[in-house]
Every structure is written in structure tokens, then in C-alpha cells.
N, C-alpha and C positions, 0 to 999 in steps of 0.2 A: 794802361800807356806803358809797351815795354822797354825794356834798355833798349833792343836795338831801337826803336822810336828816340828813345829819351836822347841817346848820344848823336841821331839824324841832326834833332834840335840845335845840342848844342854844339854841335860842326857847323851849323848855316848861323848863327849866332856869333861864331866866331869868325866865322868868312865875312858875315855883315860887318861887324865891327870891327874889321883890318881894313876893310874895302872901301866902309863909307869916310875914312879917313884923308883915302888917297882918292879915289875913284867911284863915279857911276856903276852901276850892272852893266851897262851898256858896253864902255868900254873894259871890263874885265871878262865879259863875253868875249868880245873881238880878241885879246890878247890871248887866250887860250883856245878860241878856234870853236864858240857851243853859243847856240842862241841866246837873248837878254831873258826869253821865258827859263832856261837853265838856272841859272842863278837867280831868278825868282826862286826858281822849285827850291834850290839849296840851300838856299839863306830862309827858307819859310820849314825846313827841317822836311821835305819831302823827296821821294827818292830821285837819286838820279845816278849817271854814271858813274863806278868806281874813280872812273881817268880823270872825271868832270871833278870833281870834290878834290884829288890830289894836286890836280893843275892848278885848281883855285891857290890851296893850299900854299902851293908852292910859288906861285906867283904873286902870291901875298905876305912870303917869307914868315912863314907860321908854322912849318912843318917841321923843318929839323924837331924840336922837341918832340913832336908824335913820331918821329923815327925812330928817338932813344927811347921812346919808353915801350914800342913793340919790340924793337932789339931784345931790350933787357927782358921781358916776358918771355921771347923766343927761348932766349938763352937761359931763362929757367927752368925751362921745359926739355931742353936737347939731351937730355942725358934719361929723361921717362921713355919705358921700353915700348916700343914701335908695335899695336897691333899687328899679327899674324895677316898676311899678304894672301888672297881668293889664290888659289889652287886654278893655274889655269885651264882654261873647258877644253877637252881631247877635243880637235878635229877629227870634224864625220867628213865619211865620205857622200858624196853624193851618186852611189849608183845604190838603185833601191830594186 
């Protein structure tokens, strides 16, 4: 299992644990505007649209700690040197 697959499973488990306390998959799906199948996939650790994951986390009031961790990680690398940007390609005329 890759680390991204592990993260998907952990996030799905997090959503499921928070959801089962208060509501069914169908209710969460209605609240965030997706089908129940999307919630089932999310909870099963399968790939879903990131907006679905984020909306589920926010609806279940468990997104704030994740935002804090990501913000801290971003702050830690904020001063890292940036890679040079690719030189813009020269525009060529259409005269053949």
C-alpha cells in the first residue's frame, strides 16, 4: 500500500467515525451535494474528488486540525528557494 492509499483510507475512516455518530451516508451526501455512492467510496478509502472530501470534513466539524497541520507545513517551507521558472516560448509567426 502506498502512502497516498494509506492517507485515503485514514481520511475515509475519519469521515466514517465522525459521520456514524450523527447521520447516515445518505444524509451526509445530501448535505454536501453528492451521491451516497461518493460517501461510500470516500469511507472505503477510494479516490473521490478532493472537494467532496473537504466538504465532508467541514460538515462533520473535523477539518480545522487538518488545516492547522497543512498551514504549519506550508509555513515551514515558505522560505525554501523556488525553482527557476521555465522561459516562455518565443512566439513564432505564421508566415511560411
